N, CA, C and O of each residue as an XYZ file, in Angstrom:
288
protein
N      17.718      6.978     -1.886
C      16.808      5.868     -1.715
C      16.478      5.299     -3.088
O      16.091      6.032     -3.998
N      16.631      4.008     -3.225
C      16.312      3.345     -4.481
C      14.846      2.968     -4.572
O      14.080      3.179     -3.632
N      14.467      2.416     -5.693
C      13.078      2.044     -5.932
C      12.596      1.019     -4.913
O      11.508      1.164     -4.355
N      13.400     -0.018     -4.664
C      12.979     -1.047     -3.707
C      12.735     -0.443     -2.331
O      11.737     -0.755     -1.683
N      13.634      0.413     -1.886
C      13.491      1.016     -0.559
C      12.231      1.879     -0.474
O      11.535      1.874      0.541
N      11.946      2.611     -1.540
C      10.736      3.445     -1.565
C       9.483      2.567     -1.506
O       8.544      2.864     -0.767
N       9.476      1.493     -2.284
C       8.329      0.590     -2.271
C       8.199     -0.114     -0.928
O       7.087     -0.369     -0.465
N       9.324     -0.430     -0.302
C       9.289     -1.067      1.013
C       8.709     -0.112      2.049
O       7.932     -0.528      2.908
N       9.076      1.157      1.975
C       8.543      2.151      2.901
C       7.019      2.276      2.746
O       6.296      2.375      3.738
N       6.548      2.272      1.517
C       5.106      2.314      1.259
C       4.446      1.057      1.826
O       3.432      1.135      2.520
N       5.026     -0.087      1.524
C       4.477     -1.355      2.013
C       4.422     -1.417      3.523
O       3.446     -1.904      4.094
N       5.461     -0.926      4.174
C       5.494     -0.915      5.643
C       4.391     -0.026      6.212
O       3.759     -0.375      7.209
N       4.160      1.130      5.570
C       3.109      2.047      6.035
C       1.730      1.416      5.856
O       0.871      1.543      6.728
N       1.518      0.744      4.741
C       0.240      0.070      4.500
C       0.036     -1.046      5.514
O      -1.041     -1.168      6.097
N       1.058     -1.854      5.726
C       0.963     -2.956      6.682
C       0.674     -2.440      8.087
O      -0.125     -3.028      8.816
N       1.320     -1.345      8.465
C       1.089     -0.759      9.790
C      -0.364     -0.304      9.931
O      -0.974     -0.490     10.984
N      -0.919      0.294      8.870
C      -2.318      0.745      8.930
C      -3.262     -0.454      9.026
O      -4.241     -0.419      9.772
N      -2.970     -1.506      8.275
C      -3.790     -2.714      8.351
C      -3.766     -3.283      9.769
O      -4.807     -3.644     10.318
N      -2.575     -3.360     10.355
C      -2.441     -3.864     11.726
C      -3.179     -2.975     12.709
O      -3.868     -3.462     13.606
N      -3.031     -1.666     12.536
C      -3.676     -0.690     13.417
C      -5.199     -0.864     13.406
O      -5.855     -0.717     14.437
N      -5.740     -1.172     12.252
C      -7.192     -1.325     12.109
C      -7.667     -2.769     12.261
O      -8.864     -3.048     12.199
N      -6.719     -3.680     12.461
C      -7.079     -5.083     12.623
C      -7.666     -5.703     11.366
O      -8.552     -6.555     11.441
N      -7.173     -5.275     10.213
C      -7.694     -5.741      8.933
C      -6.742     -6.715      8.253
O      -5.522     -6.570      8.331
N      -7.309     -7.692      7.596
C      -6.514     -8.595      6.757
C      -6.572     -8.102      5.315
O      -7.376     -7.232      4.978
N      -5.719     -8.662      4.473
C      -5.759     -8.324      3.053
C      -7.143     -8.646      2.492
O      -7.703     -7.884      1.704
N      -7.683     -9.795      2.917
C      -8.986    -10.220      2.417
C     -10.097     -9.281      2.873
O     -11.023     -9.005      2.111
N     -10.014     -8.785      4.110
C     -11.017     -7.817      4.594
C     -11.084     -6.607      3.673
O     -12.167     -6.170      3.283
N      -9.925     -6.073      3.333
C      -9.870     -4.883      2.487
C     -10.337     -5.235      1.071
O     -11.116     -4.496      0.469
N      -9.865     -6.348      0.552
C     -10.248     -6.772     -0.789
C     -11.763     -6.938     -0.900
O     -12.358     -6.562     -1.910
N     -12.375     -7.490      0.121
C     -13.827     -7.694      0.109
C     -14.595     -6.377      0.106
O     -15.719     -6.308     -0.390
N     -13.988     -5.343      0.655
C     -14.702     -4.059      0.755
C     -14.357     -3.076     -0.363
O     -14.983     -2.022     -0.477
N     -13.370     -3.413     -1.185
C     -12.939     -2.509     -2.263
C     -13.076     -3.228     -3.600
O     -12.418     -4.239     -3.844
N     -13.921     -2.703     -4.444
C     -14.144     -3.294     -5.753
C     -12.881     -3.201     -6.618
O     -12.306     -2.124     -6.779
N     -12.460     -4.341     -7.169
C     -11.348     -4.337     -8.109
C      -9.963     -4.433     -7.496
O      -8.967     -4.268     -8.202
N      -9.877     -4.696     -6.199
C      -8.569     -4.813     -5.547
C      -8.488     -6.177     -4.862
O      -9.206     -6.438     -3.896
N      -7.621     -7.032     -5.362
C      -7.513     -8.389     -4.827
C      -6.567     -8.442     -3.631
O      -5.716     -7.571     -3.446
N      -6.737     -9.473     -2.837
C      -5.844     -9.688     -1.700
C      -4.413     -9.896     -2.181
O      -3.471     -9.470     -1.513
N      -4.237    -10.544     -3.333
C      -2.878    -10.766     -3.845
C      -2.235     -9.455     -4.282
O      -1.022     -9.294     -4.147
N      -3.025     -8.514     -4.803
C      -2.478     -7.206     -5.177
C      -2.052     -6.436     -3.924
O      -1.021     -5.763     -3.934
N      -2.823     -6.529     -2.862
C      -2.450     -5.887     -1.599
C      -1.158     -6.502     -1.079
O      -0.291     -5.790     -0.571
N      -1.026     -7.802     -1.202
C       0.204     -8.475     -0.791
C       1.399     -7.975     -1.595
O       2.473     -7.755     -1.036
N       1.219     -7.795     -2.902
C       2.322     -7.276     -3.728
C       2.753     -5.889     -3.250
O       3.943     -5.572     -3.250
N       1.799     -5.076     -2.849
C       2.129     -3.734     -2.352
C       2.901     -3.819     -1.040
O       3.920     -3.148     -0.874
N       2.424     -4.633     -0.115
C       3.089     -4.707      1.193
C       4.434     -5.418      1.128
O       5.272     -5.240      2.012
N       4.648     -6.223      0.089
C       5.922     -6.946     -0.063
C       6.887     -6.256     -1.022
O       7.919     -6.822     -1.382
N       6.551     -5.029     -1.438
C       7.411     -4.224     -2.310
C       7.668     -4.897     -3.655
O       8.746     -4.763     -4.233
N       6.654     -5.629     -4.148
C       6.749     -6.234     -5.471
C       6.131     -5.278     -6.491
O       5.732     -4.168     -6.138
N       6.052     -5.697     -7.740
C       5.475     -4.847     -8.780
C       3.967     -4.731     -8.602
O       3.284     -5.723     -8.349
N       3.455     -3.514     -8.735
C       2.021     -3.256     -8.657
C       1.720     -1.977     -9.426
O       2.616     -1.189     -9.728
N       0.446     -1.791     -9.735
C       0.068     -0.609    -10.506
C      -0.176      0.584     -9.581
O      -0.527      0.421     -8.412
N       0.012      1.764    -10.118
C      -0.284      2.977     -9.350
C      -1.769      3.060     -9.037
O      -2.157      3.574     -7.987
N      -2.601      2.558     -9.942
C      -4.039      2.548     -9.691
C      -4.370      1.696     -8.468
O      -5.180      2.098     -7.633
N      -3.747      0.520     -8.358
C      -3.970     -0.337     -7.181
C      -3.502      0.348     -5.913
O      -4.181      0.298     -4.888
N      -2.341      0.988     -5.980
C      -1.827      1.690     -4.809
C      -2.772      2.816     -4.405
O      -3.096      2.956     -3.226
N      -3.214      3.613     -5.362
C      -4.122      4.722     -5.055
C      -5.432      4.218     -4.465
O      -5.963      4.818     -3.531
N      -5.952      3.131     -4.997
C      -7.196      2.548     -4.481
C      -7.016      2.093     -3.044
O      -7.867      2.351     -2.192
N      -5.907      1.417     -2.775
C      -5.648      0.924     -1.424
C      -5.437      2.076     -0.442
O      -5.985      2.056      0.660
N      -4.658      3.065     -0.828
C      -4.427      4.210      0.059
C      -5.731      4.921      0.387
O      -5.943      5.330      1.529
N      -6.594      5.071     -0.589
C      -7.891      5.702     -0.361
C      -8.724      4.874      0.625
O      -9.340      5.422      1.539
N      -8.736      3.566      0.432
C      -9.507      2.685      1.315
C      -9.009      2.734      2.761
O      -9.783      2.553      3.701
N      -7.712      2.981      2.924
C      -7.121      3.003      4.270
C      -6.957      4.421      4.822
O      -6.342      4.617      5.871
N      -7.502      5.397      4.119
C      -7.393      6.805      4.534
C      -5.941      7.236      4.703
O      -5.587      7.909      5.670
N      -5.111      6.837      3.748
C      -3.707      7.231      3.726
C      -3.459      8.126      2.517
O      -4.205      8.092      1.539
N      -2.408      8.921      2.599
C      -2.051      9.830      1.519
C      -0.558      9.694      1.252
O       0.247      9.648      2.182
N      -0.199      9.631     -0.017
C       1.194      9.567     -0.424
C       1.676     11.005     -0.649
O       1.074     11.757     -1.415
N       2.741     11.365      0.012
C       3.282     12.721     -0.145
C       4.694     12.639     -0.719
O       5.454     11.712     -0.438
N       5.009     13.627     -1.521
C       6.334     13.720     -2.124
C       7.076     14.890     -1.511
O       6.493     15.941     -1.244
N       8.367     14.700     -1.292
C       9.188     15.811     -0.823
C      10.541     15.722     -1.503
O      10.958     14.662     -1.968
N      11.200     16.836     -1.549
C      12.494     16.905     -2.206
C      13.491     15.997     -1.499
O      13.547     15.933     -0.271
N      14.270     15.305     -2.307
C      15.278     14.402     -1.774
C      16.408     15.228     -1.148
O      16.838     16.232     -1.717
N      16.878     14.805      0.009
C      17.986     15.491      0.672
C      19.249     15.286     -0.163
O      19.494     14.205     -0.699
N      20.034     16.341     -0.256
C      21.268     16.290     -1.039
C      22.393     15.666     -0.267
O      23.505     15.546     -0.783
């Protein structure tokens, strides 16, 4: 899996959680200090974003990023 695919998988999981909770990017941005709707969009669209923004968003959505060994 390349970088784009990994970021897309993260973005898809975030988007699914937003849909599940009926939240817009702006809803989350309004409730989380320092996280803009455009930064959330960058995460869900697999564009460049900071790890701090990702961690903040995952915390706000009660999600956890897990790492596992890559299959050979």
